[in-house]
C-alpha positions as CSV (number, residue, x, y, z in Angstrom):
1,M,-29.2,154.8,48.2
2,S,-30.0,158.4,47.2
3,S,-27.9,161.2,45.6
4,P,-27.4,164.6,47.3
5,S,-30.5,165.9,45.6
6,A,-32.5,163.7,48.0
7,L,-33.0,166.6,50.4
8,G,-35.0,168.5,47.8
9,A,-36.9,165.3,46.8
10,V,-37.9,164.7,50.4
11,T,-39.1,168.3,50.9
12,S,-41.2,168.1,47.6
13,A,-42.6,164.7,48.5
14,L,-43.6,165.9,52.0
15,R,-45.4,168.9,50.5
16,Q,-47.3,166.6,48.1
17,H,-47.9,164.1,50.9
18,I,-49.7,166.7,53.1
19,E,-51.7,168.2,50.2
20,A,-52.9,164.8,49.0
21,G,-53.8,163.7,52.5
22,S,-55.9,166.8,53.2
23,D,-58.0,166.2,50.0
24,G,-57.2,169.8,48.8
25,I,-58.4,171.5,51.9
26,I,-55.0,173.2,52.4
27,D,-52.2,174.4,50.1
28,V,-48.6,173.8,51.1
29,T,-45.5,175.9,50.1
30,T,-41.8,175.3,50.8
31,E,-40.6,178.9,51.2
32,S,-38.5,180.6,53.8
33,L,-40.5,182.1,56.7
34,D,-40.5,185.7,55.4
35,R,-41.7,184.8,52.0
36,A,-44.3,182.4,53.3
37,V,-45.8,185.0,55.6
38,A,-45.9,187.5,52.7
39,K,-48.1,185.0,50.8
40,A,-50.6,184.6,53.6
41,D,-53.8,183.0,52.4
42,H,-56.9,181.5,54.1
43,K,-55.7,177.9,53.7
44,L,-51.9,178.1,53.4
45,V,-49.3,176.2,55.4
46,N,-45.6,176.3,54.8
47,L,-42.8,173.8,55.2
48,F,-39.4,175.3,56.1
49,M,-36.4,173.1,56.6
50,Y,-34.5,174.8,59.4
51,Q,-31.9,172.2,60.3
52,T,-30.2,168.9,59.2
53,T,-28.2,166.6,61.5
54,I,-26.1,163.5,61.0
55,N,-28.0,160.3,62.0
56,A,-25.9,158.8,64.8
57,A,-26.9,155.2,64.1
58,W,-25.8,155.3,60.5
59,R,-22.7,157.3,61.3
60,N,-21.5,154.3,63.4
61,N,-22.5,151.8,60.7
62,L,-19.3,150.8,59.1
63,S,-20.4,147.4,57.7
64,P,-20.4,146.8,54.0
65,H,-23.7,147.4,52.1
66,M,-25.2,147.0,48.7
67,G,-24.9,150.2,46.7
68,Q,-27.6,151.2,44.2
69,R,-25.4,153.0,41.7
70,D,-23.4,150.0,40.5
71,S,-25.1,147.1,42.5
72,V,-21.8,146.1,44.2
73,V,-21.0,145.6,47.8
74,R,-19.4,148.9,49.1
75,S,-17.4,149.3,52.2
76,V,-18.0,153.1,52.6
77,A,-21.0,153.8,54.8
78,P,-23.7,156.1,53.4
79,L,-24.4,159.6,54.8
80,G,-27.5,159.3,57.1
81,L,-29.3,162.6,57.7
82,N,-32.2,163.7,59.9
83,L,-34.2,166.6,58.4
84,Y,-36.1,169.1,60.6
85,Y,-39.0,171.1,59.3
86,L,-41.1,173.9,60.7
87,L,-44.7,173.6,59.7
88,T,-46.3,177.0,59.9
89,A,-49.9,178.2,59.3
90,C,-49.7,181.3,57.1
91,C,-53.4,182.4,57.0
92,D,-55.1,185.8,57.0
93,K,-57.2,185.0,60.0
94,E,-56.0,183.2,63.2
95,A,-59.0,180.9,63.2
96,D,-58.2,179.7,59.7
97,A,-54.6,179.2,60.8
98,H,-55.7,176.8,63.5
99,I,-57.8,174.8,61.1
100,A,-55.1,174.6,58.4
101,L,-52.4,173.6,60.9
102,G,-54.7,171.0,62.4
103,E,-55.4,169.5,59.0
104,A,-51.7,169.2,58.2
105,M,-50.9,167.6,61.6
106,A,-53.7,165.1,61.2
107,V,-52.3,164.0,57.9
108,L,-48.8,163.5,59.3
109,H,-50.3,161.6,62.3
110,D,-52.3,159.2,60.1
111,R,-49.7,158.8,57.4
112,P,-46.2,159.1,59.1
113,L,-44.3,157.3,56.3
114,L,-43.4,158.7,52.9
115,D,-43.8,156.5,49.8
116,A,-40.9,154.0,49.2
117,G,-40.2,155.6,45.8
118,V,-39.2,158.9,47.2
119,C,-35.6,157.8,47.8
120,E,-33.8,154.7,46.5
121,Q,-33.2,153.2,49.9
122,S,-34.5,150.2,51.9
123,E,-35.7,152.2,54.9
124,R,-38.8,154.3,54.4
125,I,-38.6,157.9,55.7
126,R,-40.7,158.4,58.9
127,I,-42.1,161.8,59.8
128,S,-42.3,162.3,63.6
129,P,-43.2,165.3,65.8
130,H,-40.2,167.1,67.2
131,P,-41.1,169.2,70.2
132,L,-39.4,172.6,70.5
133,S,-39.2,174.8,73.6
134,I,-40.4,178.4,73.4
135,D,-36.8,179.6,73.5
136,D,-35.8,177.4,70.5
137,M,-38.9,178.5,68.5
138,I,-38.1,182.2,69.2
139,K,-34.5,181.6,68.1
140,I,-35.7,180.3,64.7
141,W,-38.1,183.2,64.1
142,S,-35.5,185.7,65.2
143,G,-33.5,184.9,62.1
144,F,-36.2,186.7,60.1
145,P,-36.4,190.2,61.8
146,G,-39.6,192.1,61.3
147,I,-41.7,189.0,60.6
148,P,-44.5,188.4,63.1
149,Y,-44.6,185.0,64.7
150,R,-47.1,182.5,63.2
151,L,-48.5,179.3,64.8
152,S,-45.9,176.6,64.1
153,V,-44.9,173.0,65.0
154,A,-41.7,171.1,64.2
155,Y,-41.3,167.7,62.6
156,E,-38.3,165.3,62.0
157,A,-37.9,163.3,58.8
158,S,-35.6,160.3,59.3
159,V,-33.5,158.8,57.9
160,V,-32.3,160.0,54.5
161,L,-29.4,158.0,53.1
162,I,-27.0,159.5,50.6
163,E,-24.6,157.2,49.0
164,S,-20.9,158.0,49.1
165,R,-19.1,158.9,45.9
166,L,-15.8,157.4,47.0
167,D,-14.5,154.5,45.0
168,D,-14.9,151.2,46.8
169,F,-11.7,149.6,48.2
170,Q,-11.0,146.2,46.6
171,A,-8.7,143.8,48.4
172,K,-5.9,142.0,46.6
173,P,-6.5,138.5,45.4
174,V,-5.8,135.6,47.8
175,L,-2.6,133.8,47.0
176,S,-2.8,130.9,49.5
177,R,-5.4,129.6,52.0
178,G,-3.8,128.4,55.2
179,K,-0.6,126.4,55.7
180,G,0.3,124.4,52.6
181,D,-2.7,126.0,50.8
182,L,-5.0,123.5,52.4
183,G,-7.7,126.0,53.2
184,V,-9.0,127.4,56.4
185,T,-9.5,125.2,59.5
186,I,-13.2,124.8,60.5
187,S,-14.3,123.4,63.8
188,L,-18.0,122.8,64.5
189,S,-19.1,124.2,67.8
190,T,-20.3,121.7,70.4
191,T,-21.5,124.3,72.8
192,P,-25.0,123.6,73.9
193,R,-27.7,126.2,73.1
194,L,-31.1,126.5,74.7
195,D,-33.9,127.9,72.5
196,R,-37.0,127.6,74.7
197,I,-38.7,125.9,77.7
198,I,-41.8,123.8,77.2
199,F,-43.8,124.1,80.4
200,P,-46.4,121.7,81.7
201,T,-50.0,122.1,80.5
202,R,-52.5,122.9,83.3
203,A,-56.3,122.6,83.3
204,P,-56.2,120.5,80.1
205,G,-60.0,120.6,79.7
206,A,-60.2,124.4,79.7
207,A,-60.3,125.6,76.0
208,G,-57.7,123.0,75.0
209,G,-55.4,123.5,77.9
210,I,-53.4,126.4,79.4
211,T,-49.6,126.5,79.4
212,P,-48.4,129.4,81.6
213,A,-44.7,130.0,81.8
214,I,-44.5,128.8,85.4
215,V,-43.5,125.7,87.4
216,E,-44.3,124.4,90.8
217,I,-41.8,122.6,93.0
218,R,-43.2,119.4,94.6
219,P,-41.6,117.0,97.0
220,V,-42.8,113.7,95.3
221,D,-41.3,112.5,92.0
222,K,-44.6,111.2,90.6
223,D,-46.3,114.6,91.0
224,A,-43.4,116.6,89.9
225,N,-43.7,119.4,87.3
226,V,-41.7,118.4,84.2
227,I,-40.2,120.9,81.8
228,T,-38.6,120.2,78.4
229,L,-35.6,122.1,77.2
230,T,-35.2,122.5,73.5
231,G,-32.2,123.6,71.6
232,S,-29.1,122.2,69.9
233,N,-26.0,120.2,71.1
234,L,-28.0,119.1,74.2
235,T,-27.0,115.5,74.1
236,S,-23.7,114.5,75.7
237,P,-22.2,111.5,77.6
238,W,-22.6,113.6,80.8
239,V,-25.4,116.1,81.2
240,T,-26.4,118.3,84.2
241,V,-29.1,121.0,84.4
242,E,-28.3,124.0,86.6
243,F,-30.9,126.3,88.2
244,R,-29.9,129.6,89.7
245,P,-32.2,132.1,91.4
246,I,-32.0,135.5,89.7
247,G,-30.8,137.9,92.4
248,G,-30.0,135.1,94.8
249,T,-27.1,132.7,95.5
250,G,-26.6,128.9,95.2
251,V,-26.9,126.4,92.4
252,I,-29.5,123.6,92.2
253,E,-28.6,120.7,89.9
254,R,-30.9,118.1,88.4
255,P,-30.5,115.3,85.9
256,A,-32.1,115.3,82.5
257,E,-33.7,112.6,80.3
258,A,-33.2,112.8,76.6
259,V,-36.5,112.9,74.6
260,P,-37.2,113.7,70.9
261,E,-37.9,117.3,71.7
262,G,-34.8,117.8,73.8
263,L,-34.2,117.2,77.5
264,K,-36.9,116.5,80.1
265,V,-36.3,117.6,83.7
266,K,-38.3,116.8,86.8
267,L,-38.4,119.6,89.3
268,T,-38.6,118.3,92.9
269,T,-37.3,119.5,96.3
270,K,-34.9,116.6,96.5
271,R,-32.6,114.9,93.9
272,S,-33.6,111.6,92.4
273,V,-32.1,108.6,94.1
274,P,-30.6,106.6,92.5
275,P,-29.3,109.1,90.0
276,P,-29.1,108.4,86.2
277,A,-25.9,106.8,85.0
278,N,-24.9,109.9,82.9
279,W,-25.3,112.4,85.6
280,A,-22.3,113.7,87.6
281,P,-23.1,116.8,89.6
282,K,-20.2,119.0,90.5
283,T,-21.5,120.3,93.8
284,K,-22.7,117.5,96.2
285,A,-23.5,113.9,96.1
286,P,-27.2,112.9,95.5
287,G,-29.2,113.2,98.7
288,A,-26.9,115.7,100.3
289,L,-27.9,119.2,101.3
290,E,-28.1,121.8,98.6
291,P,-29.7,125.2,98.3
292,N,-33.4,125.3,98.9
293,W,-35.8,126.1,96.1
294,R,-37.5,129.4,96.6
295,A,-40.4,131.1,94.8
296,G,-39.2,133.7,92.3
297,L,-37.3,134.1,89.1
298,Y,-34.8,131.4,88.0
299,E,-32.4,130.9,85.1
300,V,-31.7,127.5,83.7
301,R,-28.7,126.3,81.7
302,I,-27.2,123.0,80.4
303,V,-23.8,121.8,81.4
304,T,-22.3,119.1,79.2
305,D,-19.0,117.0,79.5
306,L,-17.5,114.6,77.0
307,E,-15.9,112.6,79.8
308,R,-16.8,112.0,83.4
309,P,-16.3,115.3,85.1
310,D,-13.6,115.6,87.7
311,E,-13.1,118.8,89.7
312,S,-9.4,119.0,88.8
313,T,-9.8,118.4,85.1
314,R,-13.3,119.5,84.4
315,T,-13.8,120.8,80.9
316,S,-17.5,121.6,80.9
317,Q,-19.4,123.5,78.3
318,K,-22.3,125.7,79.4
319,S,-25.3,126.8,77.4
320,N,-27.0,130.2,77.4
321,A,-29.5,130.8,80.2
322,L,-33.3,131.0,79.9
323,A,-35.6,132.5,82.6
324,F,-38.8,131.2,84.2
325,Q,-40.9,131.6,87.3
326,V,-41.1,129.2,90.3
327,V,-44.5,130.0,91.8
328,P,-45.5,129.1,95.4
329,R,-47.9,126.1,95.7
330,I,-50.6,126.1,98.4
331,E,-50.6,122.6,99.9
332,K,-53.1,123.4,102.7
333,L,-55.2,126.4,103.7
334,S,-56.8,126.9,107.1
335,R,-58.6,129.6,109.0
336,T,-58.9,130.3,112.8
337,T,-60.7,133.0,114.6
338,V,-59.7,133.9,118.2
339,G,-61.0,136.9,120.0
340,G,-62.6,138.3,116.9
341,V,-59.2,138.2,115.0
342,T,-59.1,135.9,111.9
343,T,-55.8,134.3,111.0
344,I,-55.2,132.4,107.7
345,T,-52.5,129.8,107.7
346,C,-51.0,128.6,104.5
347,L,-48.8,125.5,104.0
348,L,-46.6,126.4,101.1
349,E,-44.1,124.6,98.8
350,P,-41.3,125.6,98.4
351,Q,-40.3,127.3,101.7
352,V,-40.4,131.1,102.1
353,M,-37.0,132.4,103.0
354,P,-36.6,135.0,105.7
355,E,-35.4,137.7,103.2
356,Q,-38.5,137.1,101.0
357,H,-41.6,139.2,101.0
358,A,-44.9,137.2,101.3
359,S,-48.4,138.5,101.1
360,A,-51.9,137.0,100.7
361,I,-54.5,138.5,98.3
362,I,-57.8,137.9,99.9
363,G,-60.4,138.9,97.4
364,N,-59.0,142.2,96.3
365,L,-57.3,143.0,99.6
366,V,-53.5,142.5,100.1
367,V,-52.5,141.2,103.6
368,E,-48.8,141.1,104.6
369,S,-47.5,137.9,106.3
370,E,-46.3,137.6,109.9
371,A,-42.6,137.8,110.3
372,H,-40.5,134.6,110.1
373,N,-36.8,134.4,110.9
374,A,-36.0,131.0,109.3
375,P,-37.1,129.2,106.1
376,A,-40.7,128.3,106.6
377,N,-43.3,126.2,104.9
378,E,-46.1,127.5,107.1
379,V,-46.9,131.2,106.7
380,T,-49.7,133.1,108.6
381,F,-51.7,136.2,107.7
382,K,-53.8,138.2,110.1
383,C,-57.0,139.6,108.4
384,P,-58.0,143.2,109.1
385,P,-61.2,143.7,111.1
386,G,-64.5,143.8,109.2
387,L,-63.4,141.4,106.5
388,H,-66.3,138.9,106.0
389,G,-67.4,136.6,103.2
390,D,-66.3,133.9,100.8
391,F,-62.9,134.7,99.3
392,L,-60.3,133.2,96.9
393,V,-56.9,133.4,98.5
394,R,-53.8,134.0,96.4
395,I,-50.3,133.9,97.7
396,R,-47.6,136.2,96.3
397,V,-43.9,135.7,97.2
398,D,-41.5,138.3,95.8
399,D,-44.1,139.4,93.1
400,V,-44.7,135.8,92.0
401,E,-48.2,134.4,92.5
402,N,-49.4,130.9,92.9
403,W,-51.5,129.1,90.3
404,S,-55.2,129.3,91.3
405,M,-57.1,127.4,88.6
406,R,-58.4,124.0,89.4
407,E,-56.7,121.0,87.6
408,D,-59.6,118.5,87.6
409,I,-61.6,120.2,84.8
410,E,-61.0,117.3,82.4
411,D,-62.2,114.7,84.9
412,I,-65.3,116.8,85.7
413,K,-66.2,117.0,82.0
414,K,-65.8,113.3,81.5
415,A,-68.1,112.7,84.5
416,G,-70.7,115.0,83.0
417,N,-70.9,117.1,86.1
418,L,-71.2,120.4,84.2
419,A,-72.6,122.2,87.3
420,A,-69.2,121.9,89.0
421,L,-67.6,123.9,86.2
422,K,-69.2,127.2,87.3
423,N,-66.1,127.9,89.3
424,Y,-62.8,127.3,87.5
425,F,-60.8,128.3,90.6
426,N,-59.4,125.7,93.0
427,A,-61.8,125.2,95.9
428,K,-58.9,124.4,98.2
429,H,-57.7,128.0,97.8
430,Q,-61.0,129.5,99.0
431,V,-61.8,130.5,102.6
432,V,-65.0,131.6,104.4
433,I,-64.5,134.4,106.9
434,P,-67.7,134.6,109.1
């Protein structure tokens, strides 16, 4: 931390900082505005500290810190200050004033941090532009009557920390530690914590594979997307994985399989039957109706129980939530043309809900879907007149797009059919409009 003389030290260091950065092109003074104008020269700029304020962030910082004066932990927070300077060009000619001020501003733009040795503090002092209105600028200059206005710009220097001179408070020695002087009671947390989601790798032959932070929901177990949840305290006699749509309602529960990385979860439209022995969902029995998957943003969390859950005595522990995207999957794409009007029909998974907004991106053109009043796997799009050619079709549901890259790249490379790799996009997602 610094002593109260830090304000002068920062002003002096800032003056040297600008002079050194300009390679001697300009001279810098630290006078009041009236004295600086009286010393007008062809290459002179002046630094005038017109205001200091308390830094709000450090004002609220009441945590103990390491003091520099005696290298002990101190409980009195330092005084954090923001310094405000007026940088004024004081030159004989107006053209020289423009050049001098431009040189000084360029130095502060390229080198906004003062050297660490200016103040004995961990945070370096940053110099930032501080815009002033015309009224505020006039108020500053009106404090020096009779002095004509000179071209000026304001800067903020933050933060300068001044160590408190108050003696540190020292607590009395501890006489006993807990009942019977047996020490404090420590209990290790068993609450599960999620750190990240490992998503399935797509297009494994493309530059070593691509792993976007998305998943697709498929109806068949063997084709299911698998995610792996990593973290701590994820293993338990009873484990359930909960999925909730962000901004929606309902909970979708899935079992998890323990793997060395964490927990592996299959994402399908229906629950696995028969369920794992250590899975006891709290909503409905396996195979019963549950909320439908929908394209959009989801959050996932782990629910663990030490004993078989029972609704009357359930003592579950829930982890934090992580977010991911469920993207629409194009199962089938077809085109029909009747009376000169072309309609594109998409069979999607999961279903599109009535309240969801669906659109097709045909080439670079966005086409809205036809209205649907119930959950639908089949969505239609009427193309505008005059649209002709070979297009890649992408489906967007609630700002979430389907995955368009083909997934047979590795097989094509093994077969040696390099000509087929000219198009990395899925051919099933392309349509020809005559």
